[in-house]
N, C-alpha and C positions, 0 to 999 in steps of 0.2 A: 255804223250799226250793222250787226250781223243777225242771222236767224236765231242764234243762241243767246242773244243779248236779253237782259231783263225787260219785261213789258210793264209799263205803268198805265193804270186806268185813272183818269181824272174825272170827277163828277161834280156837277153844280149847275146853276142857272146863269146864263149870260145876262148881264144887265145892259140897259141902255142909259148912258150917261149924257145928259143934255148939255149941249154946248153951242155957242154961236160960231165956233171956229170950223164947224163941219156943215156943208150945204144941206145935209139931212136934218140938222138941228140936234144930232146926237152921235156918239161914238159907241161901238160895242165895247163892253167892259166886263167886269166880274172876275172873281178869283179863278174860275174855271178857264176863262179865255186866256188870262195872263199866264197861269200855271202851265196849261197845256202847250202854249206857244213857247214858253221858256224851256220846258223840258225837251221839246222837239228840236229847238235851235241849239241846245246844248249837246244833242246827239243821243238822246234817250228814246227808245221805241215807245211811242205814246199813242194811247187811245183816249178819246174823250166822249163822255155822255153828257150832252149839254141841253138844258132846258131853254127853249126859245119861244118868245111870243111872235106874232105875225111879222112885224118889221124886222126883228132880229134874225128871223129865219132866212131872210133874203140879203143879209148884210155881206158886203165885200170882205169883211174881216174873216168870215168863215173860210173863204177861199185862201186867205193868207195862212190860216192854220193848216189847211190841207196841203198847200204848196210846201210848207215846212215839214210835212211828213206825218201830221196828226191824222189818225183814222177816226172819223167822226160818226157818231150816231146822235141825231137830233130828236128831242122829245118836245112835241108841240104843247105849249102852255097857253091857255086862254089869257092869262095875265102873267107877265114877266116883270121883274123889278126894274123900275125907272128911277134914276136919282138925279139930283142937282148937287154938285160938289162945289162948295164955296171955301176958298182958301183965305184964312185970316191970320193975323200975327199970333193968335193964340192957338192955331191949329185949324184943322178942317172942320167945317160945319156941313152936314149932309142933310138934304131934304128928300123925302120920298114922294114921288109923283104917282107911283103905282106899286102895289105889293106883289108878291109872287105866289103862284100856285105851288104846292109841293111836288116833288119828283118822286114817284113811287118806285120801290125797289124792283117791281116786276118789269120795269122798262129796261133793265140791264140785259144785254144779249147773253144768252147762256154760254156762248163760246168765249166770252171774256171773263168768266168767273174764276178761271185758273191763273189769273194775272199774278206776276211776281210781286207787284207793289200797287198800292192805291193811294191816291191823293184826293181827299175830300175837300172841296173848295166852295162851300156855301157862301152866298153873298147876302141872302135875305131869309135865313132860317128855313130854307126850302128842302132840307134833307132831314126826313124823319129819323127817329132813333133806330129804326129797323136796318138802316144802312150799316150799322156797326157790326152786324152779323154776316155781311156779305164777304169780306176778305177771308181767305183761308188762314189757318193757324200760322203758317210759315211766311205769310206775306208781310212785307214792310208797309206800314200804314202811316200816312201823314194827314194832318188836318189843319186847315185855316180856321181857327176858332172864332175869329171876329164875326164871321157870317152867322154864327149861332147866337151871338150876344146882342143882336139888333131887334128892336121892336119897330115895325113899320106900320104907319097909318097914312094912307094916301093924302097928300096935301099938307103933311106935318113934318117937323124936324124929326130926324131919326133919333130914337131913344135907345138906351142900352139897359140890359138886365145884368144883375150881378152874376159873376161866374158861379156856377153851381154844378152838381153832379150831372154827367152826361155820358151815355154809353159810347158815343163817338170819341169823346175826350179820353175815356178810360181805355178804349181799344187802340188808340193811336200810339205809335212809337215816337213820332215827332209831332209836336203841336206848336203852331205859330200863332201869336197874338200880339197886338200893339197896345202900348200903354194908353192910347187914346180910346181904346175899345172897352174900358171899364174905369171905375172910379180910381183915380190916382192915389187915393188914400188907402186902397186895399193892400194889406201886407202881402208881398209876393210869396212869402213862405206859406201862406194859407192856400195858395193855388196848388201847392205840391200834392195835397191830399186828393185832388181831383184827377191827377194824372195816374195812369195805371202803372203797375210794377214794371220797371225797366224803361219807362217812358222819359222823354226829354221835352221840356217846355222852353220855347224860345220867345222871350218877351222883347219885342223891338221898341225902340224909342227914338226913331228918326235919326237926326244928326248926332245924338248921344250914344248911338250904338245899341247894345242890348244886353240882357241878362239871361243866364242859363239856369234852369232848375232841373236837376237830374234826380230821378227816383230809381233806387236799386231794386233788384228782384225781390228783396225782402220787405220792400215798402219804405225804407229809409230814404230821406231826400237831403239834398244840399243845394243851396243857392249860391251862385258865384257870378262875378263879372264875366261877361262873355266876350264880345268883340267890339272893336271900334268901327264906326261907320267909315266906309271908304269915300274919300273926297270925290266930288263931281266937278265937271267943268262948268256947271251951272244948272240949276234946277228949272226945267221948263214945265214939267207936269209930274207930280209925285204919285199920281194914280197908278196903282198896280205895283208899286215898289215893294211893298210887304209881301205880296203874292210871288213876285219874282225872287225875292230873297229866300222865301221858304222853298220854292221850286229848286233854286240853285243848291241850297244846303241839302235838300232831299236827294237831288241827283248825284251830288258828290258822295253822299253816304251809300247810295244804292250802287253806283258805278264808280268806284275810286279811280279807275283807269282814266276817267275824264281829266283828272288833275295832272296827268303826265309826269307822275313821280314827285310832284310837289308835296311837301309834308310840313311838319310843324304843328304846334298846338292849335286845335280847332280849325284846321285848314278848310274843312267843309263849310264852316260858318264864314270865314273870310272870303271864300269863293262865292257864297250867297250874297255877302255884302257888296262884293265887286259887281255882281250881276245887278243888284238893286240900284247901285249908283248909276249905272248906264241906263237903266230903265227910266230914270228921272230926267234924262237929258233930251227927251223929245216927246211929242204928243202921242198919247194913246199907245196901242199895241205896236205901232211902228218902231218904238224905241226899245222893244225887248231884244236883248243882245244875243249873238251867237257865241259858240264856245271860244273861238279865237279872240274875240273882243274881251270876253270875261277873263281869260287867262292873261292877256296883256295888261288889263287893269289890275288884276291880282298881283302880277309881278311888279307893277309900278307903285303899288300901295306901300305905305310905310310898314316895316316889318313889325311882327307881334300881333297878337289877337286880343290883348287885354283892353278893356274899355277904359278910356281916360277918366281920371277922377273929376 
């Protein structure tokens, strides 16, 4: 990283994911944590505005982010998101133990407002619409949409709302969302109308890879097969894989030099898929890979970017 390299600001609330595998009874999670750590370990200059409740504010994982090079500003939340993640043969079931207070736009440091790029990573609908007006006109903007599609009630299973108009979605250049984050009967073509002109929607579908929806500057869109999932050596914990994928694809688009001259169709998506596969192979944030590991996995993956039929 050099002083002239692009700077990315990541925004969202850190979640606490309950687990018996940690002596605290929880691990730090949330899209902001995974995305910021992934970007920094890939070699991108990263700042993160992270909403934290009391326990999260003292977590050892924040030190992991700082040691990776992330510049942190913490926003104290009276309530932060707390989840129980249950993996089933039919997919993940998520229960909410605590909802999240919103993160106000006035918490953003003024010195960060000229950032080259922004990655909004809500986990519990904690980012109000006003955040869409924060990035400058020339900034590259990414969004993890799934965090805006959740309805949380403490003590209940997480529910989802149908995708609809959103200032954040309309502002973003790259939007990531998973098939499990909305009704699978939703026609993907219908989502194109929600993405702003020139925007790209990446719809991930686990081991089945993903679909790309591209909208041109004149508002026309096309839906196409995107990328094949990169094989893993074994899934230990899929938490954060989607966030790591989006961060990887975003990083490769913002700083193509990270790819070391590697090219081919949708190479930034294959780079993101390689990062996501590594993130599945260990518990929590510890599995988020660095640039060398991602490039090695990318080189070892089968050639081609098309999703298998």
